[in-house]
C-alpha positions in Angstrom: 0.1 -0.4 -0.2 1.5 3.2 -1.3 0.9 6.2 1.4 2.1 9.9 1.0 2.4 12.1 4.4 3.0 15.7 4.2 3.9 18.0 7.0 5.4 21.1 7.5 2.7 23.9 6.1 1.8 26.9 8.2 1.0 30.7 8.6 4.1 32.8 7.2 4.6 36.2 6.6 5.5 37.3 2.4 9.4 36.7 2.0 9.8 34.0 4.6 10.6 30.3 3.8 8.7 27.0 4.5 10.0 23.5 3.6 7.4 20.8 3.0 8.4 17.0 3.4 6.8 14.4 1.9 7.1 10.7 3.6 6.8 8.0 1.4 5.7 4.2 2.3 5.2 1.5 -0.5 7.5 2.8 -3.4 10.9 3.7 -3.9 11.1 7.6 -4.4 14.3 7.0 -6.5 12.3 4.3 -8.9 9.3 6.6 -9.2 8.1 10.4 -11.0 7.3 12.4 -7.5 6.6 16.1 -7.1 4.4 18.7 -5.7 1.2 20.6 -6.5 -1.0 22.8 -5.3 -4.4 24.2 -5.5 -5.6 27.7 -4.1 -9.1 28.2 -3.4 -11.1 29.2 -6.6 -8.8 27.4 -8.8 -7.7 24.1 -10.3 -4.7 22.0 -9.1 -1.5 23.0 -10.5 2.0 21.3 -10.7 4.7 23.1 -9.1 7.7 20.9 -9.0 8.8 17.6 -9.8 11.4 15.1 -10.0 11.2 12.5 -13.4 11.3 8.9 -13.3 12.3 8.7 -16.7 15.7 10.9 -16.8 16.1 12.2 -12.9 15.5 16.1 -14.0 13.8 18.6 -12.4 10.9 20.5 -13.7 9.8 23.6 -11.9 6.5 25.5 -12.4 7.6 29.3 -14.1 5.7 31.0 -10.8 8.2 29.1 -8.6 11.6 29.0 -10.7 14.3 30.6 -8.7 12.1 30.4 -5.3 11.1 26.7 -4.7 13.7 23.5 -4.9 12.3 19.8 -4.6 15.2 17.6 -3.4 14.5 14.2 -2.4 16.4 11.5 0.4 16.5 8.2 -1.1 17.7 6.9 2.9 14.4 8.4 4.4 11.9 7.8 1.5 11.1 11.6 1.6 10.9 14.3 -0.7 11.1 17.8 0.2 10.1 21.5 -1.3 11.9 24.3 -0.3 10.0 27.3 -0.4 11.7 30.5 -0.2 10.8 34.4 -0.8 7.3 33.2 -0.1 4.5 35.7 -1.8 1.1 35.9 -1.2 -0.2 33.9 -4.6 1.5 31.1 -2.9 -1.1 30.3 -0.4 -2.7 27.1 -1.3 -2.8 23.6 0.3 0.3 21.7 -0.8 0.3 18.0 -2.3 2.7 15.3 -3.0 2.0 12.8 -5.6 3.5 9.8 -7.0 2.6 8.6 -10.3 4.5 6.6 -13.4 5.0 8.2 -16.7 3.5 5.4 -18.4 0.1 5.0 -16.1 -0.4 2.3 -13.6 0.7 4.5 -10.4 -1.3 7.7 -9.4 -0.7 8.6 -5.5 -1.6 11.7 -3.4 -1.3 12.6 -0.2 -3.5 14.2 1.9 -2.5 17.8 1.8 -0.7 20.7 3.5 -1.7 24.1 4.0 0.4 26.9 3.6 -0.9 30.6 4.0 0.9 33.6 3.5 0.0 36.6 4.9 1.2 39.9 5.9 
């Protein structure tokens, strides 16, 4: 059984930093495409950053490039999202997702709330 458990969200001010964690069980993070998505109130869920199982490359959304960084710890089977220079528009529920590009695997965590407010 695959489980993804996010943590690290909270209430911060613009310009602050947060690090989200996604502890994965049931699949090895190094063997799956894994990444972070977010959904703001009234908006569709969007991709933020991911690590490809195919080539190991990292892909970031334009809105977070240069501010957010995804990384993985194979020993802990955990994926992180370091978020710097947070903006009001980064407010959302952040979800961790593990999936296979060829289909057959698609798992989501329960989400963690990030609120950026002055």
